[in-house]
C-alpha positions in Angstrom: 68.0 3.6 -39.3 71.2 1.6 -39.7 74.5 3.2 -38.7 77.7 2.1 -40.5 81.3 3.0 -39.4 84.7 1.6 -40.3 84.5 -1.6 -38.3 80.9 -2.5 -38.8 77.2 -1.7 -38.6 75.1 -0.6 -35.6 71.5 -0.3 -34.8 70.6 3.0 -33.1 70.4 1.4 -29.7 74.0 0.0 -30.1 75.6 3.3 -30.9 77.0 3.6 -27.4 79.5 0.9 -28.3 80.8 3.1 -31.1 81.6 6.0 -28.8 83.3 3.7 -26.4 85.9 3.0 -29.1 85.8 6.5 -30.6 85.2 9.1 -27.9 84.8 12.0 -30.4 81.4 10.6 -31.3 80.1 10.7 -27.7 78.0 13.8 -28.4 76.2 11.9 -31.2 75.7 8.9 -28.9 74.1 11.1 -26.2 71.8 12.6 -28.8 70.6 9.2 -30.1 70.1 7.9 -26.6 68.1 11.0 -25.6 65.9 10.8 -28.7 65.1 7.1 -28.3 64.2 7.7 -24.6 61.8 10.5 -25.7 63.9 13.2 -24.1 61.9 16.5 -24.5 64.8 19.0 -24.7 68.3 19.0 -26.1 71.2 21.4 -25.6 73.1 22.4 -28.8 76.0 24.8 -29.0 76.6 27.7 -31.4 79.6 27.7 -33.7 81.5 30.4 -31.9 82.2 32.4 -35.1 81.2 35.7 -33.5 82.3 34.9 -29.9 82.4 32.1 -27.3 80.1 29.1 -28.3 76.9 29.4 -26.2 74.5 26.7 -25.2 71.0 26.8 -26.9 68.1 24.6 -25.7 65.7 23.3 -28.3 62.7 20.9 -28.0 61.6 17.8 -30.0 58.9 19.8 -31.8 61.5 22.2 -33.2 63.8 19.3 -34.3 60.9 17.4 -36.0 59.7 20.5 -37.8 63.2 21.2 -39.2 63.6 17.6 -40.3 60.2 17.4 -42.0 60.6 20.7 -43.8 64.0 19.5 -45.2 62.7 16.1 -46.1 59.8 17.6 -48.1 62.0 20.1 -49.9 64.7 17.6 -50.8 62.4 14.6 -51.3 64.3 12.4 -48.8 63.0 8.8 -48.7 63.3 6.0 -46.1 66.5 4.0 -46.6 68.2 6.8 -48.4 71.9 6.6 -47.5 73.3 9.7 -45.9 77.0 10.6 -45.3 77.9 12.3 -42.0 81.5 13.6 -42.2 81.3 16.8 -40.2 82.5 17.8 -36.8 80.2 15.9 -34.5 80.1 18.7 -32.0 78.0 21.0 -34.2 74.3 21.2 -35.0 74.8 20.2 -38.6 76.0 16.8 -37.5 73.3 16.4 -34.8 70.6 17.3 -37.3 71.9 14.8 -39.8 71.5 12.1 -37.1 68.0 13.5 -36.3 67.0 13.2 -40.0 68.3 9.6 -40.0 66.3 8.7 -36.9 63.0 10.4 -37.8 63.0 9.5 -41.5 64.6 6.1 -41.2 67.6 6.9 -43.3 70.7 4.8 -43.3 73.7 6.7 -41.8 77.2 6.3 -43.1 79.5 7.8 -40.4 83.1 8.8 -41.1 85.7 10.8 -39.3 85.8 14.5 -40.4 88.6 15.1 -42.9 89.4 17.8 -45.5 88.2 15.5 -48.3 85.8 12.8 -47.1 85.3 11.5 -50.7 88.9 10.1 -50.8 87.9 7.5 -48.3 84.4 6.9 -49.6 84.0 3.5 -51.3 80.3 3.2 -51.5 77.4 5.3 -52.9 75.4 7.8 -50.9 72.2 9.7 -51.7 72.6 12.7 -49.4 75.5 14.5 -47.8 76.5 17.7 -46.1 79.9 19.5 -46.3 81.5 22.8 -45.2 83.1 25.0 -47.8 86.6 24.0 -46.7 85.9 20.4 -47.7 84.5 21.6 -51.0 87.6 23.6 -51.8 89.7 20.5 -51.1 87.5 18.4 -53.3 88.1 20.9 -56.1 91.9 20.8 -55.5 91.8 17.0 -55.5 89.8 16.7 -58.7 87.0 15.0 -56.8 84.0 16.8 -58.4 83.1 13.8 -60.5 82.7 11.8 -57.3 80.8 14.6 -55.7 78.4 14.7 -58.7 77.3 11.1 -58.0 75.7 12.2 -54.7 72.1 12.9 -55.5 71.6 15.8 -53.0 74.4 17.9 -51.4 74.2 20.6 -48.7 77.0 23.1 -48.1 76.9 25.2 -45.0 78.8 27.1 -42.3 80.2 29.9 -44.5 79.7 31.5 -47.9 81.1 29.9 -51.1 83.6 31.7 -53.2 82.6 32.7 -56.8 85.1 30.3 -58.3 83.7 27.3 -56.3 80.1 28.3 -57.0 80.7 28.4 -60.7 82.4 25.0 -60.8 79.7 23.4 -58.7 76.9 25.0 -60.9 78.1 22.8 -63.8 77.4 19.6 -62.0 74.3 17.5 -62.8 73.2 16.8 -59.2 71.4 19.0 -56.8 73.6 21.2 -54.6 72.5 23.8 -52.2 74.1 26.5 -50.0 72.4 26.6 -46.7 71.4 29.5 -44.5 70.7 28.9 -40.8 72.1 28.9 -37.3 71.8 26.9 -34.1 68.9 29.1 -32.9 66.9 28.0 -36.0 67.8 24.3 -35.5 69.9 24.1 -38.7 69.0 25.7 -42.1 65.8 27.6 -42.8 66.6 28.5 -46.4 68.5 26.9 -49.3 70.2 28.5 -52.3 70.3 26.2 -55.4 73.8 26.2 -56.8 73.2 26.8 -60.5 73.0 29.7 -62.9 74.9 32.9 -62.3 76.7 33.6 -59.0 75.4 37.2 -58.8 71.7 36.1 -59.3 71.7 33.3 -56.6 69.0 33.7 -53.9 68.1 31.9 -50.7 64.6 30.3 -50.8 62.9 29.9 -47.4 61.6 26.4 -46.4 57.9 26.0 -45.6 56.4 27.1 -42.3 59.1 29.8 -42.0 58.2 33.5 -41.9 60.9 36.1 -42.6 61.1 39.9 -42.6 63.6 42.7 -41.8 64.0 45.4 -39.2 64.8 49.1 -39.8 68.5 48.2 -40.4 67.5 45.6 -43.0 68.6 42.7 -40.8 66.7 39.5 -41.3 64.3 38.1 -38.7 63.0 34.6 -38.7 59.9 32.9 -37.1 58.4 29.4 -37.2 58.0 26.2 -35.4 61.8 25.7 -35.7 62.3 28.8 -33.5 59.6 27.6 -31.1 57.3 30.3 -32.6 59.7 33.0 -31.3 61.0 35.8 -33.6 64.8 35.4 -34.0 66.4 38.7 -34.9 69.7 38.2 -36.8 72.5 40.6 -37.6 72.5 39.5 -41.2 71.8 42.3 -43.6 69.6 41.1 -46.5 67.6 42.3 -49.5 64.2 40.7 -49.7 63.2 39.6 -53.2 59.8 38.2 -52.0 58.4 36.9 -48.7 60.0 33.6 -49.6 63.4 34.6 -51.0 66.3 36.9 -50.1 69.8 38.0 -51.0 72.4 37.9 -48.2 74.4 41.2 -48.2 76.6 40.7 -45.2 76.7 40.9 -41.4 75.8 44.2 -39.7 78.7 43.7 -37.3 81.1 43.6 -40.2 79.8 47.0 -41.6 82.6 49.5 -42.0 81.8 53.2 -41.2 84.3 55.1 -43.3 83.8 58.9 -43.2 80.0 58.4 -42.8 79.8 55.9 -45.7 78.6 52.5 -44.6 80.4 49.8 -46.5 79.3 46.1 -46.6 82.6 44.2 -47.0 81.0 41.0 -48.3 79.5 42.9 -51.3 83.0 44.3 -52.2 84.4 40.8 -51.8 82.0 39.4 -54.4 83.0 42.2 -56.8 86.8 41.8 -56.5 87.0 38.0 -56.2 87.9 37.4 -59.9 91.1 39.5 -59.5 92.4 37.5 -56.5 92.0 34.0 -57.9 93.1 31.4 -55.3 94.3 34.0 -52.8 92.2 34.0 -49.6 91.1 37.5 -48.7 88.6 39.7 -47.0 87.7 43.4 -46.6 87.8 45.0 -43.2 87.9 48.3 -41.3 90.6 49.5 -39.0 90.6 52.6 -36.7 91.4 55.9 -38.4 91.6 59.3 -36.8 90.0 61.1 -39.7 87.6 58.5 -41.3 86.6 56.7 -38.0 87.4 53.4 -39.9 89.7 52.9 -42.9 88.8 50.3 -45.4 91.6 47.8 -46.1 92.1 44.5 -48.0 93.5 41.6 -45.9 95.1 38.7 -47.8 96.8 35.5 -46.8 99.6 36.0 -49.3 101.1 39.1 -51.2 99.4 40.4 -54.3 101.0 42.7 -57.0 100.6 46.4 -57.1 98.9 46.1 -60.5 96.3 43.7 -59.1 95.6 46.1 -56.2 95.2 49.0 -58.6 92.7 47.0 -60.7 90.7 46.2 -57.6 90.6 49.8 -56.5 89.5 50.9 -60.0 86.7 48.2 -60.1 85.3 49.2 -56.7 85.4 52.9 -57.7 83.5 52.2 -60.9 80.8 50.0 -59.3 80.5 51.8 -55.9 82.5 55.0 -55.3 85.9 56.2 -54.4 84.9 56.2 -50.7 84.5 52.4 -50.8 88.0 51.7 -52.1 90.4 49.8 -49.8 93.3 52.2 -48.9 95.9 49.5 -48.4 96.7 45.8 -48.4 97.6 43.9 -45.2 99.1 40.4 -45.5 98.3 38.3 -42.5 99.6 34.8 -43.4 97.2 31.8 -43.0 93.8 32.9 -41.8 92.5 31.7 -38.5 89.2 29.8 -39.0 86.4 28.1 -37.1 86.0 24.3 -37.6 83.2 25.1 -40.1 85.5 27.2 -42.2 84.4 30.7 -41.2 87.3 33.2 -41.2 87.7 34.8 -37.8 87.9 38.3 -39.1 88.1 40.2 -35.9 91.0 38.1 -34.5 93.0 38.6 -37.7 92.3 42.3 -37.9 93.3 42.8 -34.2 96.5 41.0 -34.9 97.5 42.9 -38.0 96.3 46.3 -36.6 
């Protein structure tokens, strides 16, 4: 593995000099030093999208299993050049470094930015981005440059319909990832091509999946240290190797006894909202228990809201319809681009 940063190139054992000049990369330095010294366990931290980030301990076997499964699925080869432009604190960055170490990939390291392609002046074979960066690339007309990267992973949050459809027209291989810190990065990949409504996640080898009585996904494999991980992600299994993500169980709205999955409504109404950021949420209601509302960053017209209500009534039922629109202003998000729904709803409620 060779590491390249702005001012020069480093061998893995020299990476400590990089973090001396740029302290934000210290966590990557510590990971490389630990790996080279045959450290048996590593502490990663969750993203904090559903609460306070928590430490999660994983072992070398889990990391190696994740790396090899990804390498086989994506056909990564020694000396492939990979771009690391994510927040160095999160597992996505640490696992990109792990792939470079284990597979002998060449690592191009850049500071995180909203559009890393604007500073990219050399070719890369493999890169990973969060949706926020993808949206900025679209706004900056950088998709031609993105299409020159052979394999692209996008993770941390779902993609909007508009972004999915634009990326689906590109000639390179792009995937939306599903995973978490507890599974040591992604365990399933969704090819970004074809129709948005038909896209499915496909599970990597050596991973077993299933659902509990509430249709929430559970995961087991070497990457989980052979322990079953029960998630709060509601899914529809299409086979024992593929699934459709419906939403999070902790986002479900119980309105008058009707259970509403907001993420499914959001897919349905996205075409009516264009570039307006939004989500569906539930707020306390003395009669319904929870009242379904539409939360937006900026105001929308009455006509647009009526069209949204009619569409939801037609596809689901009148009980699923948002009763009002709440405008919150700019959404609070995690570093990976996930909207902090609960914080926003608490503020506007």
